[in-house]
C-alpha positions as a Markdown table, in Angstrom:
| # | Residue | x | y | z |
|---|---|---|---|---|
| 1 | Met | 108.0 | 82.6 | 87.9 |
| 2 | Ala | 104.8 | 81.2 | 89.4 |
| 3 | Ala | 101.5 | 82.9 | 88.7 |
| 4 | Val | 98.6 | 83.2 | 91.1 |
| 5 | Glu | 95.2 | 84.9 | 90.7 |
| 6 | Ala | 93.9 | 87.5 | 93.2 |
| 7 | Ala | 91.5 | 85.0 | 94.6 |
| 8 | Gly | 94.3 | 82.6 | 95.2 |
| 9 | Val | 95.9 | 84.4 | 98.1 |
| 10 | Arg | 95.6 | 81.7 | 100.8 |
| 11 | Arg | 94.2 | 82.1 | 104.2 |
| 12 | Gly | 96.1 | 81.7 | 107.4 |
| 13 | Leu | 99.7 | 82.5 | 108.5 |
| 14 | Pro | 102.6 | 80.8 | 110.2 |
| 15 | Ala | 102.7 | 80.9 | 114.0 |
| 16 | Leu | 105.6 | 83.3 | 114.4 |
| 17 | Gly | 104.5 | 85.0 | 117.6 |
| 18 | Gly | 103.0 | 88.5 | 118.2 |
| 19 | Gly | 104.5 | 92.0 | 118.0 |
| 20 | Asp | 106.5 | 93.7 | 115.3 |
| 21 | Arg | 107.6 | 91.3 | 112.5 |
| 22 | Pro | 110.8 | 91.3 | 110.5 |
| 23 | Ile | 109.0 | 91.8 | 107.2 |
| 24 | Gly | 109.8 | 94.8 | 105.0 |
| 25 | Gly | 108.9 | 95.8 | 101.6 |
| 26 | Gln | 108.9 | 98.2 | 98.7 |
| 27 | Ala | 106.6 | 99.3 | 96.0 |
| 28 | Val | 107.8 | 98.6 | 92.4 |
| 29 | Leu | 106.3 | 99.1 | 89.0 |
| 30 | Glu | 102.8 | 97.7 | 89.2 |
| 31 | Gly | 103.7 | 95.6 | 92.2 |
| 32 | Val | 105.2 | 95.0 | 95.6 |
| 33 | Met | 108.5 | 93.5 | 96.8 |
| 34 | Met | 108.4 | 91.8 | 100.3 |
| 35 | Arg | 111.5 | 90.8 | 102.2 |
| 36 | Gly | 111.8 | 88.4 | 105.1 |
| 37 | Val | 114.8 | 86.9 | 106.8 |
| 38 | Arg | 116.0 | 84.5 | 104.0 |
| 39 | Thr | 113.6 | 85.3 | 101.2 |
| 40 | Trp | 112.4 | 88.2 | 99.1 |
| 41 | Ser | 109.5 | 88.0 | 96.7 |
| 42 | Val | 108.1 | 90.3 | 94.0 |
| 43 | Ala | 104.4 | 90.2 | 93.0 |
| 44 | Leu | 103.3 | 92.1 | 89.9 |
| 45 | Arg | 100.2 | 92.8 | 88.0 |
| 46 | Ala | 101.3 | 91.8 | 84.5 |
| 47 | Pro | 100.0 | 93.4 | 81.3 |
| 48 | Thr | 97.8 | 91.3 | 79.0 |
| 49 | Ala | 99.1 | 90.0 | 75.7 |
| 50 | Glu | 97.0 | 92.7 | 74.0 |
| 51 | Gln | 98.5 | 95.4 | 76.2 |
| 52 | Leu | 102.0 | 94.2 | 75.3 |
| 53 | Glu | 101.2 | 94.3 | 71.6 |
| 54 | Asn | 99.5 | 97.7 | 71.8 |
| 55 | Pro | 101.1 | 99.7 | 74.7 |
| 56 | Thr | 98.8 | 102.3 | 76.1 |
| 57 | Arg | 98.5 | 104.3 | 79.3 |
| 58 | Asp | 96.0 | 101.7 | 80.7 |
| 59 | Thr | 97.0 | 99.9 | 83.9 |
| 60 | Pro | 98.0 | 96.2 | 83.5 |
| 61 | Gln | 95.0 | 93.9 | 83.5 |
| 62 | Gly | 96.7 | 90.5 | 83.5 |
| 63 | Glu | 97.4 | 87.9 | 86.2 |
| 64 | Ile | 99.4 | 88.4 | 89.3 |
| 65 | Val | 102.9 | 87.1 | 88.7 |
| 66 | Val | 105.1 | 86.2 | 91.6 |
| 67 | Arg | 108.8 | 85.6 | 91.7 |
| 68 | Thr | 110.6 | 84.4 | 94.9 |
| 69 | Thr | 114.3 | 84.5 | 95.6 |
| 70 | Ser | 116.4 | 83.2 | 98.4 |
| 71 | Phe | 119.3 | 85.2 | 99.9 |
| 72 | Ala | 121.7 | 84.9 | 102.7 |
| 73 | Ser | 122.0 | 88.0 | 104.8 |
| 74 | Val | 125.5 | 88.9 | 106.1 |
| 75 | Leu | 123.7 | 89.7 | 109.4 |
| 76 | Arg | 123.0 | 86.0 | 109.8 |
| 77 | Arg | 126.5 | 84.8 | 108.7 |
| 78 | His | 128.4 | 87.3 | 110.8 |
| 79 | Arg | 127.2 | 87.9 | 114.3 |
| 80 | Ala | 129.7 | 90.8 | 114.8 |
| 81 | Leu | 127.7 | 92.8 | 112.3 |
| 82 | Arg | 124.5 | 92.6 | 114.5 |
| 83 | Val | 125.8 | 95.1 | 117.0 |
| 84 | Pro | 123.8 | 98.3 | 117.3 |
| 85 | Leu | 124.6 | 101.0 | 114.8 |
| 86 | Val | 126.6 | 98.6 | 112.6 |
| 87 | Arg | 123.5 | 96.3 | 111.9 |
| 88 | Gly | 121.5 | 99.3 | 110.7 |
| 89 | Val | 124.1 | 100.3 | 108.0 |
| 90 | Val | 124.4 | 96.7 | 106.8 |
| 91 | Ala | 120.6 | 96.1 | 106.7 |
| 92 | Leu | 120.0 | 99.3 | 104.8 |
| 93 | Gly | 122.7 | 98.5 | 102.3 |
| 94 | Glu | 121.2 | 95.0 | 101.7 |
| 95 | Ser | 117.7 | 96.5 | 101.4 |
| 96 | Met | 118.8 | 99.0 | 98.7 |
| 97 | Gly | 120.4 | 96.2 | 96.7 |
| 98 | Ile | 117.4 | 94.0 | 96.9 |
| 99 | Gly | 115.1 | 96.9 | 96.1 |
| 100 | Leu | 117.0 | 97.7 | 92.9 |
| 101 | Arg | 116.9 | 94.1 | 91.8 |
| 102 | Ala | 113.2 | 94.0 | 92.5 |
| 103 | Leu | 112.7 | 97.2 | 90.4 |
| 104 | Asn | 114.6 | 95.5 | 87.5 |
| 105 | Val | 112.3 | 92.4 | 87.7 |
| 106 | Ser | 109.2 | 94.6 | 87.7 |
| 107 | Leu | 110.4 | 96.6 | 84.7 |
| 108 | Gly | 111.1 | 93.3 | 82.7 |
| 109 | Val | 107.5 | 92.1 | 83.4 |
| 110 | Gln | 105.9 | 95.4 | 82.4 |
| 111 | Val | 107.7 | 95.7 | 79.0 |
| 112 | Gly | 107.6 | 91.9 | 78.3 |
| 113 | Glu | 111.3 | 91.4 | 78.1 |
| 114 | Gly | 111.6 | 88.4 | 80.4 |
| 115 | Glu | 113.3 | 88.1 | 83.7 |
| 116 | Glu | 116.9 | 89.1 | 83.1 |
| 117 | Glu | 118.3 | 90.7 | 86.2 |
| 118 | Leu | 121.1 | 93.3 | 86.6 |
| 119 | Ser | 124.5 | 91.7 | 87.2 |
| 120 | Gly | 126.0 | 92.0 | 90.7 |
| 121 | Gly | 128.3 | 94.7 | 89.5 |
| 122 | Ala | 125.5 | 96.6 | 87.8 |
| 123 | Trp | 123.2 | 96.8 | 90.8 |
| 124 | Ala | 126.1 | 97.5 | 93.1 |
| 125 | Gly | 126.8 | 100.5 | 90.8 |
| 126 | Ala | 123.2 | 101.5 | 90.9 |
| 127 | Val | 123.3 | 101.5 | 94.7 |
| 128 | Ala | 126.4 | 103.6 | 94.7 |
| 129 | Leu | 124.9 | 106.1 | 92.3 |
| 130 | Ser | 121.7 | 106.3 | 94.5 |
| 131 | Leu | 123.9 | 107.0 | 97.6 |
| 132 | Val | 125.9 | 109.6 | 95.8 |
| 133 | Phe | 122.7 | 111.4 | 94.7 |
| 134 | Ala | 121.2 | 111.3 | 98.2 |
| 135 | Ile | 124.3 | 112.3 | 100.1 |
| 136 | Gly | 124.9 | 115.1 | 97.6 |
| 137 | Leu | 121.4 | 116.5 | 97.7 |
| 138 | Phe | 120.6 | 116.1 | 101.5 |
| 139 | Phe | 124.1 | 116.6 | 103.0 |
| 140 | Val | 126.6 | 118.3 | 100.7 |
| 141 | Val | 124.2 | 120.9 | 99.2 |
| 142 | Pro | 122.8 | 122.1 | 102.5 |
| 143 | Val | 126.2 | 122.6 | 104.1 |
| 144 | Gly | 127.5 | 124.2 | 100.9 |
| 145 | Leu | 124.6 | 126.7 | 100.8 |
| 146 | Val | 124.9 | 127.7 | 104.5 |
| 147 | Ser | 128.7 | 128.0 | 104.1 |
| 148 | Leu | 128.0 | 130.9 | 101.8 |
| 149 | Ile | 126.9 | 132.9 | 104.8 |
| 150 | Lys | 129.2 | 131.3 | 107.3 |
| 151 | Gly | 131.3 | 134.4 | 107.8 |
| 152 | Ser | 128.3 | 136.5 | 108.9 |
| 153 | Leu | 126.9 | 133.9 | 111.4 |
| 154 | His | 129.8 | 134.0 | 114.0 |
| 155 | Ser | 128.2 | 131.0 | 115.8 |
| 156 | Ala | 128.7 | 127.3 | 115.3 |
| 157 | Thr | 125.3 | 126.7 | 117.0 |
| 158 | Leu | 123.5 | 129.0 | 114.6 |
| 159 | Phe | 125.3 | 127.4 | 111.6 |
| 160 | Trp | 124.2 | 123.9 | 112.3 |
| 161 | Leu | 120.7 | 125.0 | 113.2 |
| 162 | Ile | 120.3 | 126.7 | 109.9 |
| 163 | Glu | 122.0 | 123.8 | 108.1 |
| 164 | Gly | 119.5 | 121.4 | 109.7 |
| 165 | Val | 116.6 | 123.6 | 108.6 |
| 166 | Val | 117.9 | 123.9 | 105.1 |
| 167 | Arg | 118.5 | 120.1 | 104.9 |
| 168 | Thr | 115.0 | 119.3 | 106.2 |
| 169 | Ala | 113.4 | 121.9 | 103.8 |
| 170 | Ile | 115.1 | 120.3 | 100.8 |
| 171 | Phe | 114.0 | 116.8 | 101.9 |
| 172 | Leu | 110.4 | 118.0 | 102.4 |
| 173 | Gly | 110.4 | 119.8 | 99.1 |
| 174 | Tyr | 111.7 | 116.7 | 97.3 |
| 175 | Leu | 108.9 | 114.6 | 98.8 |
| 176 | Val | 106.2 | 117.2 | 97.8 |
| 177 | Leu | 107.6 | 117.2 | 94.3 |
| 178 | Leu | 107.5 | 113.4 | 94.0 |
| 179 | Ser | 103.9 | 113.4 | 95.4 |
| 180 | Arg | 102.7 | 115.6 | 92.6 |
| 181 | Leu | 104.1 | 113.5 | 89.8 |
| 182 | Arg | 101.2 | 111.7 | 88.1 |
| 183 | Glu | 103.5 | 109.0 | 86.9 |
| 184 | Leu | 104.1 | 107.9 | 90.5 |
| 185 | Arg | 100.5 | 107.8 | 91.6 |
| 186 | Arg | 100.1 | 104.0 | 91.2 |
| 187 | Val | 103.6 | 103.4 | 92.8 |
| 188 | Phe | 102.3 | 105.3 | 95.9 |
| 189 | Glu | 99.1 | 103.2 | 95.9 |
| 190 | Tyr | 101.2 | 100.0 | 95.9 |
| 191 | His | 103.3 | 101.6 | 98.7 |
| 192 | Gly | 100.1 | 101.9 | 100.7 |
| 193 | Ala | 99.1 | 98.3 | 99.8 |
| 194 | Glu | 102.5 | 97.1 | 101.1 |
| 195 | His | 102.0 | 98.8 | 104.4 |
| 196 | Lys | 98.4 | 97.5 | 104.8 |
| 197 | Ala | 99.5 | 94.0 | 104.0 |
| 198 | Ile | 102.3 | 94.1 | 106.6 |
| 199 | Ala | 100.0 | 95.6 | 109.2 |
| 200 | Cys | 97.5 | 92.9 | 108.5 |
| 201 | Tyr | 100.1 | 90.2 | 109.1 |
| 202 | Glu | 101.4 | 91.9 | 112.2 |
| 203 | Ala | 97.9 | 92.0 | 113.6 |
| 204 | Gly | 97.4 | 88.2 | 113.0 |
| 205 | Ala | 94.5 | 88.8 | 110.7 |
| 206 | Glu | 93.6 | 86.8 | 107.6 |
| 207 | Leu | 95.7 | 87.7 | 104.6 |
| 208 | Glu | 92.8 | 88.6 | 102.4 |
| 209 | Pro | 92.3 | 91.9 | 100.5 |
| 210 | Leu | 89.1 | 92.9 | 102.3 |
| 211 | Glu | 90.8 | 92.2 | 105.6 |
| 212 | Ala | 94.0 | 94.1 | 104.8 |
| 213 | Ala | 91.9 | 97.1 | 103.6 |
| 214 | Arg | 90.8 | 97.8 | 107.2 |
| 215 | Phe | 94.4 | 98.7 | 108.2 |
| 216 | Ser | 96.2 | 102.0 | 108.0 |
| 217 | Arg | 98.4 | 102.7 | 105.0 |
| 218 | Leu | 100.9 | 104.4 | 107.4 |
| 219 | His | 103.5 | 102.3 | 109.1 |
| 220 | Pro | 106.1 | 103.3 | 111.8 |
| 221 | Arg | 108.9 | 101.4 | 110.0 |
| 222 | Cys | 108.4 | 103.1 | 106.7 |
| 223 | Gly | 111.4 | 104.4 | 104.8 |
| 224 | Thr | 109.8 | 107.9 | 104.6 |
| 225 | Ser | 109.7 | 108.1 | 108.4 |
| 226 | Phe | 113.3 | 106.7 | 108.6 |
| 227 | Leu | 114.5 | 109.5 | 106.3 |
| 228 | Leu | 112.8 | 112.2 | 108.4 |
| 229 | Ile | 114.6 | 110.8 | 111.5 |
| 230 | Val | 117.9 | 110.9 | 109.5 |
| 231 | Met | 117.4 | 114.6 | 108.9 |
| 232 | Ile | 116.8 | 115.3 | 112.6 |
| 233 | Val | 119.6 | 113.0 | 113.9 |
| 234 | Ala | 122.1 | 114.7 | 111.5 |
| 235 | Ile | 121.6 | 118.0 | 113.3 |
| 236 | Phe | 122.7 | 116.5 | 116.6 |
| 237 | Val | 125.6 | 114.5 | 115.2 |
| 238 | Phe | 127.1 | 117.5 | 113.4 |
| 239 | Ala | 126.6 | 119.9 | 116.2 |
| 240 | Pro | 129.8 | 119.1 | 118.2 |
| 241 | Leu | 132.0 | 119.5 | 115.2 |
| 242 | Gly | 131.9 | 123.3 | 115.2 |
| 243 | Leu | 132.9 | 125.4 | 112.2 |
| 244 | Pro | 136.0 | 123.9 | 110.6 |
| 245 | Ala | 137.2 | 124.8 | 107.1 |
| 246 | Trp | 134.8 | 124.2 | 104.2 |
| 247 | Tyr | 136.5 | 121.1 | 103.0 |
| 248 | Trp | 136.3 | 119.5 | 106.5 |
| 249 | Leu | 132.6 | 120.5 | 106.7 |
| 250 | Ile | 131.9 | 118.6 | 103.4 |
| 251 | Ala | 134.1 | 115.7 | 104.5 |
| 252 | Thr | 132.3 | 115.3 | 107.8 |
| 253 | Arg | 128.9 | 115.4 | 106.1 |
| 254 | Ile | 129.9 | 112.5 | 103.8 |
| 255 | Leu | 131.8 | 110.4 | 106.4 |
| 256 | Gly | 129.0 | 111.0 | 109.0 |
| 257 | Val | 126.3 | 109.4 | 106.9 |
| 258 | Pro | 126.9 | 105.8 | 108.2 |
| 259 | Val | 126.8 | 107.0 | 111.8 |
| 260 | Ile | 123.6 | 108.9 | 111.2 |
| 261 | Ala | 122.0 | 106.0 | 109.4 |
| 262 | Gly | 123.0 | 103.5 | 112.1 |
| 263 | Ile | 121.5 | 105.8 | 114.9 |
| 264 | Ser | 118.4 | 106.4 | 112.9 |
| 265 | Tyr | 117.9 | 102.7 | 112.2 |
| 266 | Glu | 118.0 | 102.0 | 116.0 |
| 267 | Ile | 115.5 | 104.8 | 116.7 |
| 268 | Ile | 112.9 | 103.6 | 114.1 |
| 269 | Arg | 113.4 | 100.0 | 115.3 |
| 270 | Leu | 112.6 | 100.9 | 118.9 |
| 271 | Ala | 109.8 | 103.1 | 117.8 |
| 272 | Ala | 108.2 | 100.3 | 115.9 |
| 273 | Arg | 108.6 | 97.9 | 118.8 |
| 274 | Tyr | 107.0 | 100.4 | 121.3 |
| 275 | Arg | 104.6 | 102.0 | 119.0 |
| 276 | Arg | 101.7 | 101.7 | 121.5 |
| 277 | Asn | 103.5 | 103.9 | 124.0 |
| 278 | Arg | 102.0 | 107.3 | 124.1 |
| 279 | Leu | 105.3 | 109.2 | 124.2 |
| 280 | Val | 106.6 | 107.1 | 121.3 |
| 281 | Gly | 103.4 | 107.8 | 119.4 |
| 282 | Leu | 104.1 | 111.5 | 119.7 |
| 283 | Ile | 107.6 | 111.1 | 118.4 |
| 284 | Ile | 106.7 | 109.1 | 115.4 |
| 285 | Ala | 103.6 | 111.2 | 114.5 |
| 286 | Pro | 105.5 | 113.6 | 112.1 |
| 287 | Gly | 106.9 | 110.6 | 110.2 |
| 288 | Leu | 103.5 | 109.0 | 109.9 |
| 289 | Ala | 102.0 | 112.3 | 108.7 |
| 290 | Leu | 104.8 | 112.6 | 106.1 |
| 291 | Gln | 103.8 | 109.2 | 104.7 |
| 292 | Arg | 100.6 | 110.8 | 103.4 |
| 293 | Leu | 102.8 | 112.2 | 100.7 |
| 294 | Thr | 104.3 | 108.9 | 99.6 |
| 295 | Thr | 101.3 | 106.6 | 100.0 |
| 296 | Arg | 97.9 | 106.5 | 98.6 |
| 297 | Glu | 94.9 | 104.3 | 99.3 |
| 298 | Pro | 95.1 | 101.1 | 97.2 |
| 299 | Asp | 92.3 | 99.2 | 95.6 |
| 300 | Leu | 91.5 | 95.5 | 96.3 |
| 301 | Gly | 93.4 | 94.4 | 93.3 |
| 302 | Gln | 96.6 | 96.1 | 94.5 |
| 303 | Leu | 96.1 | 94.7 | 98.0 |
| 304 | Ala | 95.9 | 91.2 | 96.4 |
| 305 | Val | 99.3 | 91.8 | 94.7 |
| 306 | Ala | 100.9 | 92.9 | 98.0 |
| 307 | Leu | 99.4 | 89.9 | 99.9 |
| 308 | Ala | 100.6 | 87.6 | 97.2 |
| 309 | Ala | 104.2 | 88.8 | 97.7 |
| 310 | Leu | 103.9 | 88.6 | 101.4 |
| 311 | Arg | 102.4 | 85.1 | 101.3 |
| 312 | Ala | 105.2 | 83.9 | 99.0 |
| 313 | Val | 107.8 | 85.0 | 101.6 |
| 314 | Leu | 105.9 | 83.5 | 104.5 |
| 315 | Asp | 105.4 | 80.2 | 102.7 |
| 316 | Ala | 109.1 | 79.9 | 101.7 |
| 317 | Glu | 110.4 | 80.7 | 105.2 |
| 318 | Ala | 107.9 | 78.4 | 106.9 |
| 319 | Ala | 109.0 | 75.6 | 104.6 |
| 320 | Asp | 112.6 | 76.5 | 105.4 |
| 321 | Gly | 111.9 | 75.7 | 109.1 |
| 322 | Leu | 112.3 | 79.2 | 110.5 |
| 323 | Val | 111.0 | 79.8 | 114.0 |
| 324 | Ala | 110.4 | 82.9 | 116.1 |
| 325 | Ser | 113.9 | 82.9 | 117.6 |
| 326 | Asp | 115.4 | 83.1 | 114.1 |
| 327 | Leu | 113.8 | 86.5 | 113.6 |
| 328 | Val | 114.9 | 88.4 | 116.6 |
| 329 | Gly | 117.1 | 91.4 | 115.9 |
| 330 | Leu | 116.7 | 91.1 | 112.1 |
| 331 | Glu | 113.9 | 93.7 | 111.5 |
| 332 | Val | 113.9 | 95.5 | 108.2 |
| 333 | Val | 112.3 | 98.7 | 107.2 |
| 334 | Ala | 108.7 | 98.4 | 106.0 |
């Protein structure tokens, strides 16, 4: 790992052209992961030696620690996977894997146990468990609940409308519950710092904490907005299927997830690209409003951490000789 102080976040940025940039990220424990085209980086506020020896509830007060890792996306290796709908499913799968590895790195730093990462099989299993939980909670449970009153509805249209409402209500309730957990407050602050850092970069501003603080903590490519789109798209995808037997209802909800994810990815990708269009602004407004539950205003120290992660990715990819044409079509969720 390389260590950089908050004041060491360098000025300037590579000339990659204007518009939406293929930089995504994720908040982790006391830090931020940023992902580019061929690189992902985790920047963390490490605890001091005294804090490691005497663990308390105090926030880490040590230096900013940065770890940068190269990766080769299958989207770059296999052009066939870049087709619409397919690329979204692939990109989201890769993002989940990288995100879990970043969480593992952050946990190691916070407890002072080094940098051992999960094995490939372990983090693949973690991704699978995450998917099972999400599909079960947001797709199987809603259709199961509404199936209890299926006989009294006598209408496929009414069934899928009620199912959509129940699914969205569960999703919103889940976010509200998370937003009230005190233990996640600083994670949400780092989530806000991640968004501000990316917005600062996309605007072509200097990558400095005071500069990044001026930008919104809400971003149109946020995973929170993406999940809300998933809830809405699911209503329309399942509508033509009618009212088959209960086991077919459950099977279609599971098998339909990749289709819904692919469509939702294309929608959020276009929304980010045309975010200044008034109509698009109205469409993405609910997702942006929902981010107020999953982000908080960060302090300058947290912004310095997010910018350190971003700068590490940009430096690595500039040194790797990337140009603007390499980045087209490889956007990732912010």
